[in-house]
C-alpha positions in Angstrom: -16.9 -11.9 15.0 -18.6 -10.8 18.1 -22.0 -10.3 18.1 -25.0 -8.6 19.8 -25.4 -9.6 23.5 -21.7 -10.1 23.9 -19.5 -8.1 25.8 -16.7 -6.2 25.4 -13.4 -7.4 26.6 -12.9 -4.4 28.9 -16.3 -5.1 30.4 -18.0 -7.6 32.3 -17.7 -10.9 32.4 -20.2 -12.2 29.9 -23.0 -14.8 31.5 -21.9 -17.7 31.4 -23.5 -20.5 28.7 -23.9 -22.8 30.8 -26.1 -20.8 33.4 -28.2 -20.0 30.6 -28.8 -23.3 28.9 -29.0 -25.0 32.7 -32.4 -27.0 32.6 -33.2 -24.5 29.9 -34.6 -27.4 27.5 -37.9 -28.7 27.4 -37.7 -32.3 27.7 -35.6 -31.2 31.4 -38.0 -30.9 34.3 -41.1 -30.7 32.6 -44.1 -29.9 35.0 -46.4 -32.5 34.7 -49.9 -31.4 32.4 -52.8 -29.6 33.9 -56.4 -28.3 33.1 -55.2 -25.4 31.8 -52.9 -27.2 29.3 -55.8 -30.2 29.0 -58.3 -27.8 28.4 -56.4 -25.7 25.3 -55.3 -22.7 27.4 -52.3 -21.3 26.9 -50.6 -20.8 29.7 -47.9 -18.2 30.9 -45.4 -21.0 30.8 -46.4 -21.7 27.3 -46.3 -18.3 26.0 -42.8 -17.6 27.8 -41.3 -21.2 26.4 -42.7 -20.1 22.8 -40.3 -17.0 22.9 -37.6 -18.5 24.4 -35.3 -18.6 22.1 -33.4 -22.0 23.5 -36.5 -24.0 23.8 -38.0 -22.8 20.4 -35.1 -24.1 18.7 -34.9 -27.2 21.4 -35.3 -29.5 18.0 -32.1 -29.2 16.0 -29.8 -31.8 16.0 -26.7 -31.2 17.9 -28.4 -28.3 20.7 -27.7 -30.5 23.5 -24.7 -32.3 22.9 -23.8 -28.2 21.9 -24.6 -27.2 26.1 -23.1 -29.3 27.4 -20.3 -28.7 25.4 -20.1 -24.9 26.8 -19.8 -26.3 30.2 -16.5 -28.1 29.7 -14.3 -25.7 32.1 -10.8 -27.0 30.7 -8.1 -24.0 30.1 -6.5 -26.9 26.9 -10.1 -26.1 26.0 -11.6 -22.9 23.9 -14.0 -21.3 26.2 -17.7 -21.0 25.4 -18.9 -17.6 26.9 -22.5 -17.5 25.8 -24.8 -17.5 22.6 -26.8 -15.7 20.1 -29.7 -16.7 17.9 -30.6 -15.3 14.6 -33.0 -16.3 11.9 -33.7 -19.1 13.4 -29.8 -20.2 13.5 -27.9 -20.5 16.9 -24.8 -19.3 16.8 -22.0 -20.1 20.1 -20.2 -16.5 21.4 -16.5 -17.9 22.0 -12.8 -17.6 23.5 -10.4 -15.8 20.9 -7.5 -17.3 20.6 -4.5 -15.7 19.0 -3.2 -18.7 16.8 -3.1 -20.7 13.5 -4.7 -24.5 13.5 -2.1 -27.3 13.7 -3.8 -28.0 9.9 -1.7 -24.5 8.2 1.1 -25.0 11.1 1.8 -28.5 9.0 1.1 -27.8 5.9 2.7 -23.8 5.7 5.4 -24.2 8.4 6.3 -27.8 9.1 9.4 -27.0 9.1 9.3 -24.4 12.5 7.6 -27.6 14.0 9.1 -28.6 17.5 9.2 -31.2 19.5 7.5 -29.2 22.5 5.0 -27.9 20.2 4.2 -31.6 19.4 4.1 -32.1 23.2 2.1 -29.3 23.9 -1.0 -30.7 20.7 -0.8 -34.3 23.3 -1.1 -32.8 26.2 -4.3 -30.2 24.8 -5.7 -33.3 23.1 -5.8 -35.8 26.0 -7.0 -33.5 28.2 -9.8 -32.0 26.5 -11.0 -36.1 26.0 -10.5 -36.9 29.1 -12.7 -33.5 29.5 -14.7 -34.5 27.5 -15.6 -38.3 28.9 -15.9 -37.0 32.2 -18.9 -34.7 31.6 -20.4 -37.5 29.0 -19.6 -35.8 25.8 -18.0 -39.2 23.5 -19.4 -37.1 19.8 -15.8 -35.6 19.4 -14.8 -34.1 16.4 -10.6 -33.9 17.6 -8.6 -32.7 13.8 -5.9 -30.5 12.9 -8.0 -28.0 11.8 -10.0 -27.8 15.6 -6.3 -27.6 17.0 -4.6 -23.7 17.3 -1.0 -23.3 18.1 -0.6 -19.5 19.9 2.3 -17.8 19.4 3.7 -19.2 22.6 3.7 -22.7 21.5 1.4 -23.6 23.7 -2.3 -25.9 21.9 -6.0 -25.6 22.9 -9.0 -27.5 21.6 -12.2 -26.1 20.0 -15.4 -27.2 18.4 -15.9 -30.6 19.4 -18.0 -30.6 16.2 -19.9 -29.3 19.3 -19.2 -25.9 19.5 -21.6 -25.2 17.1 -25.6 -25.7 16.5 -27.4 -27.2 13.6 -29.4 -24.8 10.9 -33.4 -24.8 11.3 -33.1 -26.2 7.7 -31.2 -29.1 8.8 -28.6 -28.7 6.7 -26.1 -29.1 9.8 -24.3 -25.1 8.9 -24.5 -22.4 10.7 -22.2 -20.6 9.2 -19.4 -20.8 12.0 -18.9 -24.5 10.8 -20.7 -27.9 10.7 -21.8 -30.7 12.7 -19.2 -33.3 12.5 -18.7 -36.5 15.1 -15.6 -38.5 14.1 -16.0 -41.4 16.3 -13.0 -42.6 17.9 -12.7 -45.7 16.6 -11.8 -45.1 12.9 -8.9 -42.5 12.2 -9.5 -40.8 9.0 -7.2 -40.7 6.1 -6.7 -36.8 6.0 -6.2 -37.5 10.3 -3.3 -40.5 9.4 -1.8 -38.1 6.7 -1.4 -35.0 9.0 0.2 -37.8 12.1 2.5 -39.3 8.8 4.2 -35.6 8.6 5.4 -35.2 12.3 6.2 -38.5 11.6 8.4 -38.2 9.1 9.6 -34.6 10.4 11.2 -36.1 13.7 12.2 -39.7 12.0 10.1 -41.8 14.3 9.1 -45.3 13.9 5.1 -46.5 13.8 3.4 -49.3 15.7 0.3 -49.8 14.3 -2.8 -52.4 16.0 -4.9 -52.3 13.7 -6.4 -55.9 14.5 -9.9 -54.4 13.8 -9.5 -53.4 10.2 -11.6 -55.3 8.9 -14.8 -54.5 11.2 -15.3 -51.0 9.9 -18.8 -49.7 9.0 -20.2 -47.7 6.9 -18.3 -46.0 3.9 -16.0 -45.2 5.0 -13.1 -48.0 5.8 -9.8 -48.6 7.6 -6.6 -47.4 6.3 -3.2 -48.8 7.2 -0.5 -46.6 8.6 1.5 -48.1 5.8 -0.1 -47.0 3.0 -0.2 -43.6 4.0 3.2 -42.4 1.2 6.3 -42.7 2.4 5.3 -44.5 5.9 5.7 -48.7 5.0 9.4 -47.9 5.3 8.7 -46.7 8.7 5.8 -48.7 10.3 5.2 -51.7 12.1 2.4 -53.5 11.4 0.2 -55.6 14.0 -2.7 -57.6 13.3 -3.5 -61.4 13.3 -6.5 -63.5 12.8 -8.5 -63.6 15.4 -11.2 -60.7 15.1 -11.8 -60.6 11.2 -11.6 -64.9 10.5 -12.9 -64.5 14.6 -10.1 -67.2 15.1 -9.9 -65.9 18.6 -8.8 -69.4 20.5 -6.1 -70.6 17.5 -4.1 -67.5 18.6 -2.0 -66.7 15.2 -0.8 -63.1 14.5 1.5 -61.3 12.8 3.8 -57.9 12.3 4.6 -56.9 9.0 7.0 -54.7 8.6 10.7 -53.4 7.0 13.2 -55.9 6.6 16.0 -54.5 9.5 13.2 -54.4 12.2 11.6 -57.9 11.5 15.0 -59.7 11.9 15.7 -58.2 14.6 12.3 -59.2 16.5 12.4 -62.4 14.7 15.7 -63.4 16.5 13.7 -62.2 19.6 10.7 -63.9 19.5 12.4 -67.5 17.6 13.9 -67.6 21.4 10.5 -67.2 23.5 8.6 -69.3 21.5 8.8 -72.1 19.2 6.5 -71.8 16.8 2.6 -71.3 16.0 1.2 -74.7 15.6 1.0 -75.9 12.4 -3.0 -76.7 12.1 -3.3 -72.9 12.9 -1.2 -71.6 10.4 -2.4 -74.4 7.2 -5.8 -72.4 8.7 -4.4 -69.2 8.9 -3.5 -69.9 4.9 -7.4 -71.2 4.5 -9.2 -67.8 5.8 -6.6 -65.8 3.3 -7.3 -67.4 0.8 -10.3 -68.0 0.8 -12.3 -66.2 3.8 -12.8 -62.2 2.5 -16.7 -63.6 1.5 -16.8 -64.7 5.2 -15.6 -61.5 6.8 -18.4 -59.2 4.3 -20.9 -61.8 5.6 -19.9 -61.7 9.6 -19.8 -58.0 9.2 -23.3 -57.1 7.8 -23.9 -59.3 10.6 -22.4 -57.6 13.3 -24.2 -54.1 11.4 -27.5 -55.3 12.4 -26.2 -55.8 15.8 -24.1 -52.9 16.5 -27.7 -50.8 15.2 -30.1 -52.9 17.7 -27.9 -52.2 20.9 -27.2 -48.7 20.2 -30.8 -48.3 19.5 -32.0 -50.6 22.5 -29.5 -48.5 25.3 -30.7 -44.7 23.5 -34.6 -46.0 24.0 -34.0 -47.0 27.9 -32.2 -43.7 28.6 -28.5 -45.3 28.5 -27.0 -42.2 25.5 -24.8 -44.6 23.5 -22.2 -43.0 20.6 -22.3 -45.4 17.7 -19.3 -46.7 16.7 -17.7 -47.6 13.4 -15.7 -50.1 14.3 -14.7 -53.9 16.1 -18.1 -54.8 18.1 -18.2 -52.8 21.4 -20.2 -50.4 22.6 -19.8 -47.7 25.4 -23.0 -46.6 26.7 -23.4 -43.9 29.9 -25.2 -45.5 33.1 -25.1 -42.0 34.3 -28.6 -41.7 35.0 -28.3 -44.8 37.0 -26.6 -42.8 40.1 -24.1 -45.3 40.1 -21.0 -45.5 39.4 -19.3 -47.8 36.7 -18.4 -50.3 39.2 -21.8 -50.9 41.4 -23.2 -50.9 38.4 -21.9 -53.7 37.0 -22.1 -55.6 39.9 -25.4 -55.0 40.8 -26.5 -56.0 37.1 -24.5 -59.0 37.4 -25.8 -60.6 40.8 -29.6 -59.0 40.2 -29.9 -59.9 35.8 -27.1 -62.5 35.1 -25.3 -59.9 32.8 -21.5 -59.4 32.6 -20.3 -56.3 30.9 -17.3 -54.1 32.2 -17.1 -50.9 33.7 -15.6 -47.8 32.0 -13.1 -47.5 34.7 -11.5 -50.7 33.7 -10.0 -48.2 30.6 -8.7 -45.5 33.0 -10.4 -42.6 34.9 -12.1 -41.1 32.8 -14.2 -43.7 32.1 -16.2 -43.1 35.2 -19.9 -43.4 34.6 -19.8 -45.8 31.4 -19.8 -49.6 30.2 -18.5 -51.3 27.8 -20.2 -54.2 26.1 -19.5 -56.7 23.4 -22.1 -57.2 21.1 -20.3 -60.3 19.5 -23.4 -62.7 20.7 -26.4 -63.9 18.7 -29.4 -61.2 18.4 -31.8 -63.2 20.5 -28.7 -63.0 23.3 -28.3 -59.5 22.8 -32.3 -58.9 22.8 -32.7 -60.7 26.1 -29.0 -58.8 27.9 -30.9 -55.5 26.9 -34.4 -56.6 28.5 -32.5 -57.7 31.8 -30.9 -54.5 31.6 -34.3 -52.2 31.5 -36.1 -54.7 34.0 -32.3 -53.9 36.5 -32.7 -50.4 36.2 -36.9 -50.6 36.3 -35.8 -52.0 40.0 -33.5 -49.2 40.4 -36.4 -46.5 39.9 
């Protein structure tokens, strides 16, 4: 819906939200407190800030992320032009894209899905992810409801969970949607069910790596793709004992799948590796029989370390997405002014702390670093102290 202030389609181009929002938040380039402010007098700047809708809504969850999303420039992402404020609620004015959502396409027109459509969806999503990560946007809400298929079979990504702003009441609604964050580490059942429809339609086999399946946090637990209706006979699940049972050095894993596939895999495997060591196999049997309580205790320990390290990075200005699985975090180091590799190399020389450059996982990892929290609390606290000291020296 077109809100007041939005330009007509045949009129002049609307003012970019990026231009309106750039530098608008009060914590950016904040002036030093002057004598007039200290004495309680109201300055002209304070008066302007009080009347500015962006500044007055700066406390709302998601405003800064939504401003960042508005700056994303990619033909595969629905463009955000401007915003409007009504009754203490901020609304975004966005590009209109004719088409239907991927959810509706899968539900009502599954017989019309072509391989070109599938390719377009993957192209749009991967392109949106790369653009978003390059811009430092990690709170993504890419789901079938947020992917639009045009009549020409093209795809565009919208929302991101950032394309709407939270209501001042804190309820998270904006009249046009909600702010939602989908961790990349853990897919929900509804996402897997949507994929399953495509898999069944095109008669595909799925290889599902579920090595971190037991190490998830929060109310949502891991859902195996093989448990989705109709997918057991189409899925090969790869798993092992390294993560869930902390048996990294035992080098023992397994594959579960349809008998015809496993039979052929065994033929190849038996001529490459004689067998797993007998001692490792007995250790795995013991873990399967009596190790579940240990997994729960370990998950609780990891959860404590996860919250500690995320809070630590955010406190020192390295914004960090809170993962819902595994034992890694991916803090942004862009505020340091260094590349990922320079940051990690200088850190290990200066403070003897080893972390992995984000670029080790692809070009979109530039500006980030991967940090494991599979260490003791004391090690994590000391590492955070040294990283903060490193940042202080940079400044």
